[in-house]
GUROTI-930345 format. One record per residue (C-alpha): residue in three letters; x, y, z. Coordinates in steps of 0.05 Angstrom, whole numbers. Each point is the difference from the previous one (the first is absolute). Example, Ala and Ser with C-alpha at 12.3 -4.5 7.8 and 13.67 -1.06 7.14 Angstrom:
// GUROTI-930345
{code = ALA; px = 246; py = -90; pz = 156}
{code = SER; px = 27; py = 69; pz = -13}
This chain:
// GUROTI-930345
{code = UNK; px = 0; py = 0; pz = 0}
{code = UNK; px = 31; py = 67; pz = -20}
{code = UNK; px = 19; py = 45; pz = 57}
{code = UNK; px = -41; py = 57; pz = -31}
{code = UNK; px = -63; py = -40; pz = 9}
{code = UNK; px = 13; py = -7; pz = 75}
{code = UNK; px = 15; py = 74; pz = 6}
{code = UNK; px = -65; py = 18; pz = -36}
{code = UNK; px = -39; py = -48; pz = 45}
{code = UNK; px = 29; py = 34; pz = 62}
{code = UNK; px = -19; py = 68; pz = -28}
{code = UNK; px = -72; py = -23; pz = -12}
{code = UNK; px = -4; py = -29; pz = 70}
{code = UNK; px = 25; py = 65; pz = 31}
{code = UNK; px = -48; py = 42; pz = -42}
{code = UNK; px = -56; py = -50; pz = 14}
{code = UNK; px = 12; py = 7; pz = 75}
{code = UNK; px = 2; py = 76; pz = -8}
{code = UNK; px = -66; py = -4; pz = -38}
{code = UNK; px = -30; py = -40; pz = 57}
{code = UNK; px = 23; py = 51; pz = 51}
{code = UNK; px = -28; py = 59; pz = -40}
{code = UNK; px = -64; py = -40; pz = -10}
{code = UNK; px = -7; py = -10; pz = 75}
{code = UNK; px = 20; py = 72; pz = 13}
{code = UNK; px = -53; py = 30; pz = -47}
{code = UNK; px = -55; py = -51; pz = -12}
{code = UNK; px = -1; py = -34; pz = 67}
{code = UNK; px = -8; py = 67; pz = 33}
{code = UNK; px = -69; py = 1; pz = -31}
{code = UNK; px = -18; py = -64; pz = 37}
{code = UNK; px = 9; py = 32; pz = 69}
{code = UNK; px = -18; py = 73; pz = -16}
{code = UNK; px = -75; py = -6; pz = 18}
{code = UNK; px = 14; py = -32; pz = 68}
{code = UNK; px = 50; py = 55; pz = 17}
{code = UNK; px = -44; py = 54; pz = -28}
{code = UNK; px = -58; py = -21; pz = 45}
{code = UNK; px = 47; py = -10; pz = 59}
{code = UNK; px = -25; py = -71; pz = 8}
{code = UNK; px = 72; py = -23; pz = 1}
{code = UNK; px = 64; py = 37; pz = 18}
{code = UNK; px = 51; py = 6; pz = -57}
{code = UNK; px = 45; py = -50; pz = 35}
{code = UNK; px = -55; py = -52; pz = 10}
{code = UNK; px = -25; py = 9; pz = -71}
{code = UNK; px = 70; py = -9; pz = -28}
{code = UNK; px = 11; py = -64; pz = 40}
{code = UNK; px = -66; py = -29; pz = -25}
{code = UNK; px = 16; py = 21; pz = -71}
{code = UNK; px = 71; py = -29; pz = 0}
{code = UNK; px = -24; py = -68; pz = 24}
{code = UNK; px = -62; py = -3; pz = -45}
{code = UNK; px = 39; py = 24; pz = -61}
{code = UNK; px = 52; py = -54; pz = 9}
{code = UNK; px = -55; py = -52; pz = 7}
{code = UNK; px = -35; py = 24; pz = -63}
{code = UNK; px = 64; py = 3; pz = -41}
{code = UNK; px = 17; py = -71; pz = 21}
{code = UNK; px = -67; py = -30; pz = -22}
{code = UNK; px = -31; py = -5; pz = -68}
{code = UNK; px = 45; py = 13; pz = -60}
{code = UNK; px = -54; py = 10; pz = -54}
{code = UNK; px = 17; py = 73; pz = -9}
{code = UNK; px = 75; py = -14; pz = -4}
{code = UNK; px = -14; py = -49; pz = -57}
{code = UNK; px = -40; py = 53; pz = -37}
{code = UNK; px = 56; py = 52; pz = 7}
{code = UNK; px = 55; py = -48; pz = -18}
{code = UNK; px = -32; py = -40; pz = -57}
{code = UNK; px = -60; py = 39; pz = -25}
{code = UNK; px = 24; py = 69; pz = -22}
{code = UNK; px = 58; py = -13; pz = -49}
{code = UNK; px = 12; py = -56; pz = -49}
{code = UNK; px = 54; py = -48; pz = 21}
{code = UNK; px = 54; py = 28; pz = -46}
{code = UNK; px = -9; py = 71; pz = 27}
{code = UNK; px = 15; py = -18; pz = 72}
{code = UNK; px = 73; py = 17; pz = 10}
{code = UNK; px = 43; py = 29; pz = 55}
{code = UNK; px = 4; py = 70; pz = -31}
{code = UNK; px = -76; py = 2; pz = -8}
{code = UNK; px = -11; py = -19; pz = 73}
{code = UNK; px = 53; py = 49; pz = 25}
{code = UNK; px = -29; py = 57; pz = -42}
{code = UNK; px = -71; py = -12; pz = 26}
{code = UNK; px = 24; py = -4; pz = 72}
{code = UNK; px = 42; py = 63; pz = -5}
{code = UNK; px = -60; py = 38; pz = -29}
{code = UNK; px = -48; py = -17; pz = 55}
{code = UNK; px = 50; py = 7; pz = 57}
{code = UNK; px = 17; py = 71; pz = -24}
{code = UNK; px = -73; py = 21; pz = -10}
{code = UNK; px = -23; py = -35; pz = 64}
{code = UNK; px = 53; py = 36; pz = 41}
{code = UNK; px = -18; py = 68; pz = -30}
{code = UNK; px = -75; py = -12; pz = 11}
{code = UNK; px = 9; py = -23; pz = 71}
{code = UNK; px = 42; py = 61; pz = 18}
{code = UNK; px = -55; py = 43; pz = -29}
{code = UNK; px = -52; py = -37; pz = 42}
{code = UNK; px = -36; py = -27; pz = -62}
{code = UNK; px = -27; py = -72; pz = 5}
{code = UNK; px = 13; py = -32; pz = -67}
{code = UNK; px = -7; py = -70; pz = -29}
{code = UNK; px = 68; py = -33; pz = -1}
{code = UNK; px = -34; py = -61; pz = -30}
{code = UNK; px = -22; py = 36; pz = -62}
{code = UNK; px = 63; py = 43; pz = -4}
{code = UNK; px = 42; py = -63; pz = -4}
{code = UNK; px = -46; py = -31; pz = -52}
{code = UNK; px = 5; py = 63; pz = -42}
{code = UNK; px = 76; py = 1; pz = 7}
{code = UNK; px = 6; py = -74; pz = -16}
{code = UNK; px = -44; py = 4; pz = -62}
{code = UNK; px = 37; py = 61; pz = -27}
{code = UNK; px = 68; py = -30; pz = 15}
{code = UNK; px = -19; py = -63; pz = -37}
{code = UNK; px = -23; py = 41; pz = -60}
{code = UNK; px = 66; py = 38; pz = 0}
{code = UNK; px = 41; py = -64; pz = -6}
{code = UNK; px = -44; py = -40; pz = -46}
{code = UNK; px = -44; py = 13; pz = -62}
{code = UNK; px = -45; py = 52; pz = 33}
{code = UNK; px = -70; py = -24; pz = 16}
{code = UNK; px = 18; py = -73; pz = -12}
{code = UNK; px = 36; py = -2; pz = 67}
{code = UNK; px = -64; py = 9; pz = 40}
{code = UNK; px = -55; py = -52; pz = 12}
{code = UNK; px = -55; py = 50; pz = -15}
{code = UNK; px = -58; py = -45; pz = 20}
{code = UNK; px = 28; py = -5; pz = 70}
{code = UNK; px = 22; py = 73; pz = 1}
{code = UNK; px = -70; py = 25; pz = -17}
{code = UNK; px = -28; py = -47; pz = 52}
{code = UNK; px = 46; py = 31; pz = 52}
{code = UNK; px = -13; py = 71; pz = -24}
{code = UNK; px = -75; py = -11; pz = 6}
{code = UNK; px = 11; py = -12; pz = 74}
{code = UNK; px = 28; py = 70; pz = 5}
{code = UNK; px = -71; py = 27; pz = -11}
{code = UNK; px = -42; py = -56; pz = 29}
{code = UNK; px = 35; py = -8; pz = 67}
{code = UNK; px = -8; py = 73; pz = 22}
{code = UNK; px = -73; py = -1; pz = -21}
{code = UNK; px = -11; py = -62; pz = 42}
{code = UNK; px = 37; py = 33; pz = 58}
{code = UNK; px = -41; py = 64; pz = -5}
{code = UNK; px = -66; py = -37; pz = -9}
{code = UNK; px = 15; py = -52; pz = 54}
{code = UNK; px = 20; py = 54; pz = 50}
{code = UNK; px = -62; py = 42; pz = -16}
{code = UNK; px = -50; py = -57; pz = 3}
{code = UNK; px = 30; py = -32; pz = 62}
{code = UNK; px = 2; py = 67; pz = 36}
{code = UNK; px = -73; py = 15; pz = -16}
{code = UNK; px = -19; py = -69; pz = 25}
{code = UNK; px = 38; py = 9; pz = 65}
{code = UNK; px = -31; py = 68; pz = 11}
{code = UNK; px = -68; py = -32; pz = -5}
{code = UNK; px = 17; py = -60; pz = 45}
{code = UNK; px = 32; py = 44; pz = 53}
{code = UNK; px = -48; py = 58; pz = -3}
{code = UNK; px = -29; py = -14; pz = 70}
{code = UNK; px = 66; py = -16; pz = 35}
{code = UNK; px = 37; py = 50; pz = 44}
{code = UNK; px = 58; py = 34; pz = -37}
{code = UNK; px = 49; py = -14; pz = 57}
{code = UNK; px = -15; py = -74; pz = -3}
{code = UNK; px = 8; py = -1; pz = -75}
{code = UNK; px = 67; py = 34; pz = 6}
{code = UNK; px = 25; py = -49; pz = 52}
{code = UNK; px = -22; py = -62; pz = -38}
{code = UNK; px = 27; py = 21; pz = -67}
{code = UNK; px = 65; py = 25; pz = 30}
{code = UNK; px = 12; py = -71; pz = 22}
{code = UNK; px = -24; py = -29; pz = -66}
{code = UNK; px = 50; py = 43; pz = -38}
{code = UNK; px = 55; py = -44; pz = 27}
{code = UNK; px = -29; py = -57; pz = -42}
{code = UNK; px = -12; py = 42; pz = -62}
{code = UNK; px = 71; py = 29; pz = 4}
{code = UNK; px = 28; py = -71; pz = 2}
{code = UNK; px = -46; py = -21; pz = -58}
{code = UNK; px = 19; py = 61; pz = -41}
{code = UNK; px = 75; py = -11; pz = 11}
{code = UNK; px = -7; py = -75; pz = -14}
{code = UNK; px = -37; py = 14; pz = -66}
{code = UNK; px = 54; py = 51; pz = -18}
{code = UNK; px = 55; py = -52; pz = 11}
{code = UNK; px = -39; py = -52; pz = -41}
{code = UNK; px = -7; py = 47; pz = -59}
{code = UNK; px = 51; py = 57; pz = 0}
{code = UNK; px = 48; py = -43; pz = 41}
{code = UNK; px = 4; py = -49; pz = -58}
{code = UNK; px = 34; py = 51; pz = -44}
{code = UNK; px = 72; py = -11; pz = 25}
{code = UNK; px = -13; py = -75; pz = 1}
{code = UNK; px = -19; py = 2; pz = -74}
{code = UNK; px = 59; py = 45; pz = -17}
{code = UNK; px = 53; py = -41; pz = 35}
{code = UNK; px = -29; py = -65; pz = -27}
{code = UNK; px = 4; py = 27; pz = -71}
{code = UNK; px = 75; py = 11; pz = 10}
{code = UNK; px = 9; py = -67; pz = 36}
{code = UNK; px = -33; py = -36; pz = -58}
{code = UNK; px = 47; py = 34; pz = -50}
{code = UNK; px = 60; py = -17; pz = 43}
{code = UNK; px = -19; py = -73; pz = 10}
{code = UNK; px = -29; py = -9; pz = -70}
{code = UNK; px = -58; py = -37; pz = 31}
{code = UNK; px = -71; py = 25; pz = -14}
{code = UNK; px = -29; py = -54; pz = 45}
{code = UNK; px = 22; py = 41; pz = 60}
{code = UNK; px = -64; py = 39; pz = -8}
{code = UNK; px = -41; py = -63; pz = 13}
{code = UNK; px = 41; py = -15; pz = 62}
{code = UNK; px = -2; py = 70; pz = 29}
{code = UNK; px = -13; py = -13; pz = 74}
{code = UNK; px = 29; py = 7; pz = 69}
{code = UNK; px = 6; py = -76; pz = 0}
{code = UNK; px = 43; py = -4; pz = -63}
{code = UNK; px = 75; py = -4; pz = 10}
{code = UNK; px = 14; py = 44; pz = -61}
{code = UNK; px = -51; py = 56; pz = 11}
{code = UNK; px = -15; py = 6; pz = 75}
{code = UNK; px = 53; py = 55; pz = 8}
{code = UNK; px = -34; py = 44; pz = -53}
{code = UNK; px = -65; py = 2; pz = 40}
{code = UNK; px = 36; py = 11; pz = 66}
{code = UNK; px = 44; py = 56; pz = -25}
{code = UNK; px = -59; py = 35; pz = -34}
{code = UNK; px = -44; py = -6; pz = 61}
{code = UNK; px = 56; py = 29; pz = 43}
{code = UNK; px = 10; py = 58; pz = -49}
{code = UNK; px = -74; py = 18; pz = 3}
{code = UNK; px = 1; py = -4; pz = 75}
{code = UNK; px = 62; py = 45; pz = 6}
{code = UNK; px = -32; py = 52; pz = -44}
{code = UNK; px = -64; py = -3; pz = 41}
{code = UNK; px = 39; py = 8; pz = 64}
{code = UNK; px = 35; py = 62; pz = -27}
{code = UNK; px = -69; py = 31; pz = -8}
{code = UNK; px = -21; py = 47; pz = -55}
{code = UNK; px = -26; py = 53; pz = 47}
{code = UNK; px = -16; py = 52; pz = -53}
{code = UNK; px = -42; py = -51; pz = -37}
{code = UNK; px = -33; py = -21; pz = 65}
{code = UNK; px = -18; py = 73; pz = 13}
{code = UNK; px = -30; py = 8; pz = -69}
{code = UNK; px = -41; py = -63; pz = 1}
{code = UNK; px = -20; py = -3; pz = 73}
{code = UNK; px = -12; py = 73; pz = 18}
{code = UNK; px = -1; py = 48; pz = -58}
{code = UNK; px = -46; py = -30; pz = -54}
{code = UNK; px = -59; py = -3; pz = 48}
{code = UNK; px = -9; py = -2; pz = 76}
{code = UNK; px = -11; py = -72; pz = 23}
{code = UNK; px = -33; py = -29; pz = 62}
{code = UNK; px = 13; py = -73; pz = 21}
{code = UNK; px = -63; py = -27; pz = -33}
{code = UNK; px = 21; py = 34; pz = -65}
{code = UNK; px = 72; py = -23; pz = 5}
{code = UNK; px = -25; py = -71; pz = 11}
{code = UNK; px = -44; py = 5; pz = -62}
{code = UNK; px = 56; py = 29; pz = -42}
{code = UNK; px = 49; py = -56; pz = 17}
{code = UNK; px = -51; py = -57; pz = -4}
{code = UNK; px = -26; py = 23; pz = -68}
{code = UNK; px = 69; py = 11; pz = -31}
{code = UNK; px = 30; py = -64; pz = 29}
{code = UNK; px = -58; py = -42; pz = -27}
{code = UNK; px = 11; py = 27; pz = -71}
{code = UNK; px = 74; py = -14; pz = 4}
{code = UNK; px = -8; py = -69; pz = 29}
{code = UNK; px = -48; py = -21; pz = -55}
{code = UNK; px = 48; py = 27; pz = -53}
{code = UNK; px = 58; py = -37; pz = 32}
{code = UNK; px = -38; py = -65; pz = -4}
{code = UNK; px = -6; py = 8; pz = -75}
{code = UNK; px = 72; py = 24; pz = -9}
{code = UNK; px = -21; py = 71; pz = -19}
{code = UNK; px = 50; py = 53; pz = 21}
{code = UNK; px = -40; py = 58; pz = 28}
{code = UNK; px = 22; py = 62; pz = 37}
{code = UNK; px = -8; py = 5; pz = 76}
{code = UNK; px = 6; py = 75; pz = -11}
{code = UNK; px = -56; py = 2; pz = -50}
{code = UNK; px = -46; py = -44; pz = 40}
{code = UNK; px = 8; py = 33; pz = 68}
{code = UNK; px = 1; py = 71; pz = -28}
{code = UNK; px = -65; py = -13; pz = -37}
{code = UNK; px = -30; py = -33; pz = 62}
{code = UNK; px = 18; py = 61; pz = 42}
{code = UNK; px = -35; py = 45; pz = -51}
{code = UNK; px = -61; py = -46; pz = -2}
{code = UNK; px = -7; py = -2; pz = 75}
{code = UNK; px = 12; py = 75; pz = 7}
{code = UNK; px = -54; py = 14; pz = -52}
{code = UNK; px = -54; py = -33; pz = 42}
{code = UNK; px = 1; py = 59; pz = 49}
{code = UNK; px = -2; py = 53; pz = -53}
{code = UNK; px = 34; py = 10; pz = -67}
{code = UNK; px = 41; py = 58; pz = 27}
{code = UNK; px = 28; py = -43; pz = 57}
{code = UNK; px = 52; py = -26; pz = -49}
{code = UNK; px = 56; py = 49; pz = -16}
{code = UNK; px = -7; py = -10; pz = -75}
{code = UNK; px = 58; py = 46; pz = -16}
{code = UNK; px = 48; py = -46; pz = 38}
{code = UNK; px = -36; py = -61; pz = -29}
{code = UNK; px = 13; py = 30; pz = -69}
{code = UNK; px = 74; py = 5; pz = 15}
{code = UNK; px = 0; py = -74; pz = 19}
{code = UNK; px = -35; py = -19; pz = -65}
{code = UNK; px = 49; py = 42; pz = -39}
{code = UNK; px = 58; py = -37; pz = 32}
{code = UNK; px = -33; py = -66; pz = -19}
{code = UNK; px = -7; py = 21; pz = -73}
{code = UNK; px = 71; py = 29; pz = -4}
{code = UNK; px = 28; py = -66; pz = 26}
{code = UNK; px = -12; py = -35; pz = -67}
{code = UNK; px = 35; py = 48; pz = -48}
{code = UNK; px = 56; py = 17; pz = 49}
{code = UNK; px = 18; py = -72; pz = 16}
{code = UNK; px = -12; py = -22; pz = -72}
{code = UNK; px = 46; py = 56; pz = -25}
{code = UNK; px = 54; py = -15; pz = 52}
{code = UNK; px = -4; py = -74; pz = -13}
{code = UNK; px = 8; py = 10; pz = -75}
{code = UNK; px = 57; py = 49; pz = 10}
{code = UNK; px = 39; py = -44; pz = 48}
{code = UNK; px = -10; py = -62; pz = -43}
{code = UNK; px = 25; py = 38; pz = -61}
{code = UNK; px = 61; py = 26; pz = 38}
{code = UNK; px = 16; py = -69; pz = 26}
{code = UNK; px = -6; py = -27; pz = -70}
{code = UNK; px = 50; py = 52; pz = -25}
{code = UNK; px = 50; py = -19; pz = 54}
{code = UNK; px = -2; py = -75; pz = -15}
């Protein structure tokens, strides 16, 4: 095996771990933001719950990792430079967005970077499996709609069920229940977004070993792949533990004021959408789902309860993620191709 292949594998692993950390730093912050925003959990307690649940989610169910690693590009387009270019694009954009306090979709940013990088190194559109790509892109619109609608409907239903109960009792009960929804939200994040570094590192490992059957054996119980899942889960957990406090502030406090019953509904609605998507191997955005759910829940009080100007900034960041990561991915892949 040429030494250069080993070096490239190490680079992908390092970037993949970095991707997992940034993912935990930005996206996982969304999982705990409602619980912190309602003061149901302290930041420390919420982070501990999120770290454990994220690791558990990342270590179970690899359907999304398979989609990322085998469903976006044709086999001949998956190379070390393509993977490196896609990772570099989303790590750069993810870091910039997190510092600006903008919750973005690292999932879809990586997919855009990967697709564009593949197109830069192969015969254009032929590098992309467009049937699967359109299937993934459709989730960009459908998942937030489900998050918004689920949050709105569930909140209206809870208002009706709880209309005769004392507000203090409701607050106490749902403050406790938010422990469970925070864990569920973080678990679903790990099971979907947390699969990204697993898929990335497995792509490189398959290239290095020259064995496509590694995808079928991807498991904590397999001697050749267990370390990928463990390293990826740890990376997500480290990023979560670092805490994206600006993102937490945006999602938990600034978009709309949340009470415990509302924070519970936001997390339960968003986590359910993500869990169903994970079961079918559909990569969806924790950011999109929980942001839309926050807006849906906030709208049940009155339309003006949501700070739509800030919500518009979030949506703008979502939209910009595709061209920015796609452009960076294409540029980096082209530059790497020139160097080779």
